[in-house]
N, C-alpha and C positions, 0 to 999 in steps of 0.2 A: 503518597507516598517518595515522590519524587522530591517534594522539598526539602525532605529530610537526608537525600546522596546530597542537596546545592548548597546544603547550610551551612557546612565551612568555606565552601568557593563565594558567600555571595552577601555572610556575614560582614566582609570589609567594605563590601559596596552599602550595606547597609547603613553601617554607619560615616560612612562618607555622605549620604544622602542626608543623615541627621543634621552633618556640620555645613553641609550646603543650603539648608532651608532655613527661614528665619521666621517666616511668621504661616503658622496652620489655622486654615479658614475652617475646612471640611476635611479631620481625618477618616479616612478609610481602611482598616485592616480587614484581611483574605490570610487563610493558611498557607497559602503559597506563595514566591515568589514569581516560579511562569505567570499564577492568575493574577499578580498583583501587577504585572506586566501588561497585560492582553489588557484588563480592566481599566490601566492607567490613561494608553488611547483614546478610549469613548468620552470618558469623564476630562470635564474643564481646569482650566489653573487656580482654580478654587480650593481644587479637590491635590490632597497629599495620602497615597496610595503605601501604605506599607504591608508586610509579613510579620504573622509572628509563629512559622515554620512548625505548624499544627499546633499540638498543646502546649500552652506555658505551666504548664501543674500536673502534677500525678500525686497518685496516694504512697504516704513518706513508706520506706519498709518495716522501719519501727513499729513495733506488735501493730502489726498487718495493715500499719495506715488505715484502720478502723476502729472507732472509740466503743464495743459490742457493748455496753454496758450503756452506753446512752443513746439506740434507736440504730446501733448502726452508722453512728455519724462519721463518713469522711473525714482522714485528717491530712488534708495536702500542704503539699510544700514546693515552691517555685526548682523547676529543673534546673539543674547545677550550667546547666550550660543555656540557660534561658534567662539567668538574672540579672546581666549585661542588657540585651535586649526589652527584659520586660522593664527597667528603669529607663533607658531612654524613650520607649512608647509609650513611660507614666508623663516622661516631660513634654511630649507630644501631643498627647490628652489633655493635659493640665492647658495648655494657650488655646486649643480646638473650639471653634464655637459648637462644633456636633462632631459626636464620634460615631461612625457607621460599623457597624459588625457585617461583615459579610461573606462570613464563613459558609461551606454546605451548608443545604437546606436539611440534610437529617438528621438523627438524634447525635451523631458523631459532635458535626459542623454546630449543635446547637449548643453541644457541653463546651465546646471551643470558644463560642462566643459571652458564655454565661461562666467561665472561666477567664476570661478576658478582663470581665469587670470586674469578679471579683479582686484579681492580680493584680489591677491598675487602680484600681478605688474607684471606676468609674460613676458618676453623679447620673442616674438613672435619669435625669430631665432632660437632657441633654447627650443623651446615647439612644440611638436606633437599630433596630435589627433590620438589616434586608434579607428577602433570598431571590436566587432567581438559578432557574435550572438549565442554562444554556448563556454562554458569555457574549450577550451580542449589544451594542447600543441600545436596542429598542426592549429589551430583558430589564438592564442595570436603571436605565431612566424608568422605567417603568414600575419597579421596586422602588426608586430612590421616593418616588410620590406615594407609593402605599408602604409606608415602615412599618413595625409593628415594636411589640417587647420581646423580652427575652420567653419564650414559650417553655413555662416549668415544665408542664409536664412530658415533655422532650426531655427536657434535660436528667429530669429525677427515671425516666427511663434506662439512660443513657448508666447515670449512676448506678441503678441495679444492675444491671447488667455488669459495670467493671466491679462493683462490690463481690456480687455472688460469686466472679468466677475468679475473682485474690481470694478468696474464703477458702474454693473449694482446691484450688492452687496451693493456700500456703498451708492448710493443714493437711491434703490429701499427701504430699509430696512428701512429708518427714519420714511418713507411714512406710511409702516404698522404699525410703534411704533404709532404715531398722527391717523391712520385712523382706527385700529382693533386695536391692542392689544401690551405694549412694551413688548420690547424684542423680536421679533420677528426679522426672517431676508430672504432674499430673492435673489437666485441665478438663472442663466442662465438658466444651463441645470436641477438643482435641481428643481425648479419650472414647469416645463417643464413635469418632470419623474411623479410629484404629479400630473399633471392637468389626466394622465394616470390613474391611479388611480383612484381618484374622477367623472369620467366619466363613467372608469367599473363598480367604485359601484352604478353610475342613472343607468348605462342600467340593472344592477341585481336588482333594489329597482320596476323600471318600471315595469319589467319582469312579464307579466302575463301567468302563467303556462296552458296547454292544457290537458289536460287526452286522451291517448288512451288506445289501449287493446292489448298486446303483445301475442303470444298465441304461446306455444312451449309443444313437444311431444316427449316422451319417445317412440320409439315401441319395441318390439321387434321382433329379428333374427336370422331363427334356425339355430345354429352352431355344426348340429349334436349332439353331446349327451348333450349339454345344448346351451340355449336361453341368447344372449347376447343384451340388449341396443342399440338401435342406438339414437342419439339425432336429434331433426328434431325444425325447426321455419318456422311461417307461414310469407313468407314477406310483407304482410297486415298487416296490423291493424287495428282495428275496432274502429270507433269514440266513442261507446255508448256500457254499459254494456249490452244494448237490445242486439243488432247487437253481441258482442260478446255471450252473454247465450242462441242465437238463435243457432247458431254455431255447440257450444260443445253438443247442445242438439241433432242436426243433426250426430254428430258425435259419438253418445252413440250405431248406430243400422249401422256405416257406417265400407266397407271394406276399409283394403289398400294393395297395391301393388308397387312396384317399378316401376316408370312409365320413365324412361329416365338417364343414367347415363354419364355425360361429362368427360371428363379429357382430360385438359390442361396443356402443359409441360412451365412451366414460371421460370424465372432468379429472384434472387435479390443482388442487387448490393452493397457492401460497401458504407459507408458512407467517407467525407474525411477527410484528420487530423484534428487536434485541430489545431481552435482559438480562441482566446483569450473568446469570446463568448461565440462559443459550448464548450469549455472549463467551462467554469461555468456552462452551463444547463445543461450537463452530469453528473456534479461530483454534481450538485443538485439532478437528478435524479436518478442514484444511490446510490450514498453514502450519501445522504443529508446534504452537506455542503453549508452555504452561501456564496454567491458571494465573501464578505470579506474574509472566511475563505480560501478561494483557493486562492484566489490570494496570500494569507500569503505561504501559503504549496510549492505555485509553484515558490514563487522568494525564497524561500530557497533550493528548489531542483536546481535552475536556478544558483542561488549562489556556492551551492556545486561543481559542476558542471556535474547534473545528466542530464541537458536537455534544450532545446535550450532558446532565451528568450521570454518569456511567453507575452508579450505584443506586441498580429500581430492579422493584417485582412488577413495574404495569409494562401493560403493552398499547396501551393508548396511547393517539396522539394529535397534538392540540389541530383546533381546524384550521391555523395558520401551516400549520405542514401538510394536513393534505392539500391545502389550496395549491402550494407549493408543490407535490407529490406530484398533483395532476398536470401542475402546467408544464413540468420538468416531462413530463411522459407524454403528453399530446403532441407536446413540440420533438421527443428524439422520435418516438413509434410510431402513434396516430392515434387517434380518439377513441378507435375499436382495440387497443391493449389496458385501455382507463378503466377502475373499478374503483370507487372511494369505499372505506370499507372498515368498521372498529375490533377492533379485537377486544374480548372480553378477558382479563386476567385472569386466570384461571387457580392461582395461588391465594387460596381462604385467608391467608396470614400477611398479603404482598401491605408494608407496611407504607411506603414511599405515596404518597399524592401527584407526584409530576407524572413525566410522560416512558415512554421507552427511549429505549437510545438511540438516536439519529442523529443525521449530519446537520449542525444548525444552517447551511444552507445548501439544499435538495440541488439546487443548478450546479453545485461543484462537485462535479463527478469522482474526484482526484482532489488526496488533501498536499499535507507541507508535512515536510519531516523529515528522519531517515525513511530507508526502505520499508524498516518492517513497519513504521507510524504509519507510512500511506497505503499498505497491505490493508492492515488492519482498517484503515477511515474505509477504501474501497468495498470491504466486506458489509460494514456495516450501510454504507451508499448503497450499496446491490439489494442488501436483504430490506431494510425499508422504502429503494421504491418497487420494488416487488410486489409485496407485502399491498401495493396499492394496486395493482394491476390482475387484469382480469385473468380466468381459469385457463388452462391447458384445455383444449380439446383433441382429446386423444379416440384411436378405433382401437380395440382393442382385438384380435385373433387368433381363435383357438380351433389348429387344426388336428382331426382324429386320423391317424392313419393304422388301417386294420390288419391285421398278423392273418393267412391264408389258415393258419393248422393252429390255430389259439386262437382263446377269447380273448386277451391281454390288449389292449390298441399302444398305440405311442402318440403322445402330443406333439407338436411343434408350434410356441407362441409368441407371434410377433406384434409389435404395436405401432403404429403410424400416427403423426400428429399434426389433427387436421388445424390445429391452431395454436399459434407455438406460446399468446398467454405469454403471462411472467416468466415461463423457461428459457425467453431473448434473453432474461438477465440474471436469473440466478434458482440453483434446485439447491435444497437445505440436504446436508451429508446426512448417512448415518450409521451409529456406534458400530454396527455389525451388517457390512456390506450384504452378507447373506439374506438380509433380511428383504433388501431392495431388488427383487427381480429384475435381471437385466434382459430386454429385451429386444432385437432387431425388425429389419425390414424380413417380409416373407415373400418370396419369389411369385407370379403368378401362378396360382394353381386352381383346379377346378376338380370338386367331386366325381369322383370314378374314377379316378387320373391314374393310372399304376407307373411305381415308380420302385427304380433300383437298387439294391439295399450295392452300399459303397464299403463302408462299414460297421460292426457294432463290438460295443466296449460293453463289460459286467465287471465294476470297479470294488472292490470289498473297500466300503466306508464303514469308520466308526464315531459312536455318537462321541460330540465332545462336553466337557465338563463345561459350566460357567463360566465365562472369560476372565483372568482378572480385572480389577478398575484402575481404567484410566483415570488422571487428577480430572480430566471433562467428565466421564463417568459417574465417577466419586463426587461431583456438586451435581447432580443430576439427583443421584440418589437421595443425598444428605436432602435437597431442596424437596424432594419425594415426601421426605420423612418429618418434613419441617423442622429439619435440625440448621441451624443457624441462619443467618440472614446475606440477603448482598452484599454486607462488608467485611463478612467474615469468610467467609469459602478459601477465599486468596492463602489468608493468615492462617488459616488451620490445617489448609495443606501443607504449605511449606513447612508450617512449628513440626509436623509429624517425621517431616522426611527430616527435619536439622536437629532433631531428638535423637533420632535414628531407630526409630520403632517402625519405621516405614522405609523401604527403601524402593529403585526404580531399578535395581541394577538389571543385565542380561541374564535371564534365564536360556540355560543352552537345551534342555530337553535334552534327547534320547532316541534312537532310532526305532524304528518298528515295523515288521516284512508287513504288508499287503499283498495278496492277489490278484490278478487280470486275465480275467478270459479277452481272448481276441478273436473275433470272426474278422475274416477279411479273403474274398476271391474264394468263399467254399469254402476254408479250412477254419480249423478253430482250434487254438495252442492255449495253452496255459503257461501264466508264467508269475516270477515270484518278484518283487520287487519294495524298493526299500522309502520309508521317509520319514524326516524329520517331526516328528511330536513335542509339545509342552514347551515350544519356542518361545519367548517372551521377549519383548525389547518395549521398551518406555512402559510397561505397565505398573500398579502398586503391588508388592507383596512385602507381608510382616517379617519383619526379622525375629529371634529367637527372644530379643530381650521384650519387644514389639508383644508378640504371641502369650510370654509371660505375664506378663504388668496388665493384659487385659485381663486373662483367666484369674488373677488375684482380684483386680477391680470388680468383676462377675460374682467371684465367691463373697466378698465382704461389703459390697457397695453396688448392690442389685438397684438399686434406684439411679445413683448417678446414672450409673453403665445402661440405663433403658430406654432405646428410643423415644417411647411413648414420655418419660417422664422430660425429655431435654424438650420436647416439640412444646408439651404444655407448659415450661418456661418461657420459652421466646414466645406465646400467647400472652402468658402474666406481665412482658416487657410491653407486648404491645395494647395490653389494657390499660396500663401506667403513663404510656404516650396519649392515651386516648382519656386521660382525666379519669379511669374506672375503680383504679387500685392506686394504695396507697403502698410504695414504694417500698419502704422498711416493714411494715407489718408483711408483705410478702416475705421478705429476707429473712423475718424473724419465723412464720411458718416454719421456713427450709431449714433454718441454720440451728436450732437448737435438737433438732433427732441426730441431723448430719450430725454436728461436734460430738454427741450421744454414741454416736456406733464409731464413727474416731477415736474415742478411747476404748471401747471394746477392744477393738480390734487390737488395738497396741497391746492391748494386757491379755486377748486370749487366743491370738491367730500365729502359728507357727514360722518360721521364715523358708522361705520357698525358691527352691532353687534350681527346678526346672532338670532335676535329677532323672539320667536313664540310664540304666545298665546295658551295656553291648554284649557283655560275655566276658570271658578268661581271656586274660592275658599270654598265651602260649610260652611264651620266655619264664615268666616269674609267677605266673598260676594266679596269679590276683586279679579281682575283678576291673573292669574298665569302663567305668564310666563316662558320660557328656553330661555335662550342666554350665551351669550359667556362676563365672567367678566374678570378683572385683573386678577384671577389665573388659570381659564380655565372655560368648561363650568357649569352654574349653576344655579338653578332653584330662579324665584322672586315673592313673594306675595305681590302687592301694588306698588302703582305709587310714580318716583323718588323723586318728589313733592307732595306726602305727607302728612298732617301735622303728621303723623303717622309713623317714618318711615319703609322702606318694610322688610321684614325680606327674607333672604336669604339662600339656602342650596348648597352645592357642588356636581353635580350629578357624578354619583358614576363609576369606571373605564370603566364597560362594557355600559354603558349606552352612550346615541348620542339625541343632539338636536334635530336631524331629525327622531328620531323612539319612543322616550320617551312618552307613553300614561299620560292625567289629573290625572289616579288613583296612576301610577307610583313615578310620582315628590310629590303629595301627602305624597306619604310614608316617600320622605325623610323631613319632615318634624317632623315626629315624634321624631325627635331626635336631637340635644342633649335630654335625656331625665334623670333627676335626680331620682337615684333609690333607696336614702338613707345615711345616715348620718357614717365617721367612721372617729374615733381618733377628734372629732368638726368640719370635714370639710365636705363639699357637695361630695357625688360622684355620676359620671355620666356615662349615654354610649351615645356613637357618632359613627357617621359614616363620614374616612375622604374618604378622593380621594383610598387610598389602601388600605383602610378594616375599620372594628368596631375596637374602642378600648372602653376602661372604663379611666374615670379620676378620677386622683384626688391629690388635693395639687400640680397641676402644673405639675405632672407626668403622664405619657400614659404610659395604659396597652393593650398591641393587644390582642383584642376577640380570641381564635382559629377558624378555618375555620367549616365553619359548623353548629358553633354554633348556634340557633336561637335569633336573641334580644330581642324580645317579652319575653321571657322566663328569660332572667337575673336577678337574684335577686338583693337583695342588700348582700346575707350570700355568692352566685357565684364570684359578684365584689371586694368582698372582699378578697375569697381564690384566686383569679387571681394577686389580689394587691403584698399579702402577699409571694407567688410565686415567682411575679417578684422579689423582696425583697431578697428572699432565694438566688436565683443565682446572683444577684449584692457582694451580704454578699461574695457568694462563688469568687467572682472575686476580692475581693478586699484584699489585704494585706497588705497594711501601706498609714497610710498619713503624710505629714508635713503641715498643716491646714496655718499656718503663712504664709508662699512661697504659696501655691495654686498648690499645688504637691502631687499628688498621686500615688503607684506603686501598677500595677492591673496588673491580670491574662486575656489575652486576649486570640483570638483564634488560634496565633501563637507564645503564649509563653508570659512571664511577660515583660509589660512595663511601664513606666513612663510619666504619665498625667500632662501635664503645660498647664494648663489651656484649651485652644483649641487643643494642641501638642501634639503630641507623640512621644516620642522615643525608639526604643527597647532595652532593659536589652541582655548584651551580654551573650550570654550559659554559660559563662565559670563564671556566677557571681551570687550568690545566692540572689535572690528578697527580701528574707526576711529578709537577713545579710544588707541592704545596707541603708547607711546613708543621708541626707539632703546634707552633700558635697557630698559623690559619685552620688548621681542623679544629679548634679548640671555639676561634671565634665564630668557626659555623655552625659547628654545634650549639654554640648557645644563640646566635641569632635563628638557626633553624628550629633548634626546641625538638624534644625526644619525639623521635617517630619510632615506635616499636615493629619490628618488625614482622607483617602479616604474613600469615600461611590461607596458601588459600580457605581453610576449615573455616583459619579465623574470620574472613572475608565473609563467607558464609553466615556463621551466627552472629557478625555483626549486621550483615543484611536484613537477617530474622528480625532481629532485636527493632530495627526499623520497622518496618512492617507492622510489628506490634506494637510500637509505641504510636505509628498512626492510628490505629484504630483502640487507643487508650486499653489495651490486653498486654496480660502479665504473660512474660516468656520465661 
């Protein structure tokens, strides 16, 4: 994916590269400029290494790019931005004695090489395919010594995925436009991923919390000259505050002693080396990285030769890696810390034959690159080294504390590490920290010892609904269900967010009261306290449109949305890759029943709006609904066929159709509200999808966060308008009105604005001195650069991610 980001930057260098070279003996083509740069260091002067910048061909947009009548034959065309590159690669390939195709060793890489053969019209006799899962001199030399041809089975498996996803996307999306809302789209894997999030949200909303009382105590242990605390907990929980209160009442006059001490030796084993999925999960837990960021960083580490290939299902390590790990562990920690082991790959659908993700050289504990790359490298190094270290030897102690006037006993747990083993380097994190009991050291104790009571608390606890998915836990669930493969996790999760089916917005939650009994110094008191529940940050939750589309697809396309069906399709791709199934026969079996269902749904299903009647508007006496409108979730007062047109108001960003109340919806209709007149024009306050604003003479001014809209007066609105004008004046340098050209100050320096296009002013030019002719010259030399908003950038990044993986966005 990185090579797409650097395409524009490096293409001029590539062109220069072509001009400088006179004769090519061996032409090596890889998919990424970073990979090309690294490989070039290991090959001699007889080798010229060039980059294709990913795929050079794509399915045509016309007629779906698939000839359905002729066995689903894909119709490819050279991508417009690759035509010049393909032309220049053709020239080099023609004069070269041998063309080495060195794209990645998975299906996607195989397809890139096959497309190069077709687009460059390479002769098979002088074309060799080489693969390696790490960019080292040894691996590349070995690959060159053992070339092969294009693996047609791998290409067909990739082609089957590409064709199937195109058919699903192109056929389902128009159905959604007609039946739900314009501009929507659907995808085979993405829609199922959204379903997981929608169903988890339903579980959360349907969850009925039950309370119980957890009792903890701090006992006093006589340790010679001082007394120290021993933390303990009652294993059972009380169902009611009455039971909890009665137990603590009894404890007022109770005596306490150590009834039993149990010590058990135990072992803890290290986790397996990273696969794509486990790397994404652990980078999220330990470093806070999203799956897309993790894969971008991993790609850079791989292409710079620091780690092995980052798309893999395998947990195995090569014998070379095992030897390197053993040598490094003995050198750094001692022989007793070394224990070489292989981990069996648990995923039955694992398609990659190469290794787990590991550092190329295990004697390098720190990586190169920016801070993020170094952190990810260190994580990979630690995980790999730890996987080949001895188990940690532990001693777990359970202390049972008797209560003189009750059969119930408290428990205190402790853990002593007798031998660190792999824990000296690394410990795997868990998604729910409650899954891993935190055990500390215990003071010296003996059976029968009398304890004092420092404090005892019975706290009301509420059962928790299942947690919302994080990006990493969603990847884990998809892997468990067999949905997708290592190459598809990151783009799938990126796509469903960019399409606004899923969001990671902060959910504030709400306050809840709970009761706590506190026993201290023989006195028992009951307190009411407050806590915030339902708070969520960085977790995935469905938007209204995501929920509505999911519901529609489940009702009308049960197979497509079925988890088992999606997993079976992945298994069929594996069979094609292994030469056990004919790819277009597999597509045929799927397509014709699917197409029939598409036609039936268009003819027979009703348009869905996700409409919900909230109640009656007290002012007009008309019904108030919330539903999906053309531009998103909205509230509506009145009926569409009423003589008087209905009134509409958009829902705010943090509101949803399923949860909004009648009172909250009525608040939406308080705005827009006129607050006065300024310069003979009305001033209004309104709320848009992305926040409140003042409108005056068709100009919009944002209202600062936290200001009460009801308190915005005419004076305050004018103040905001003038503040905005002042900022605009500071931004302005000069204008040539007759040509609609302005010279302005921007965030990144001066620029020229012509209609909707922006052109950067060179750093060595004084923007104040620019003439009209100077501006026209800069515009001509720079070329049109459209103003790019943050959202547009996100869409472009998403497009690039999908283009890399040969998927439709």
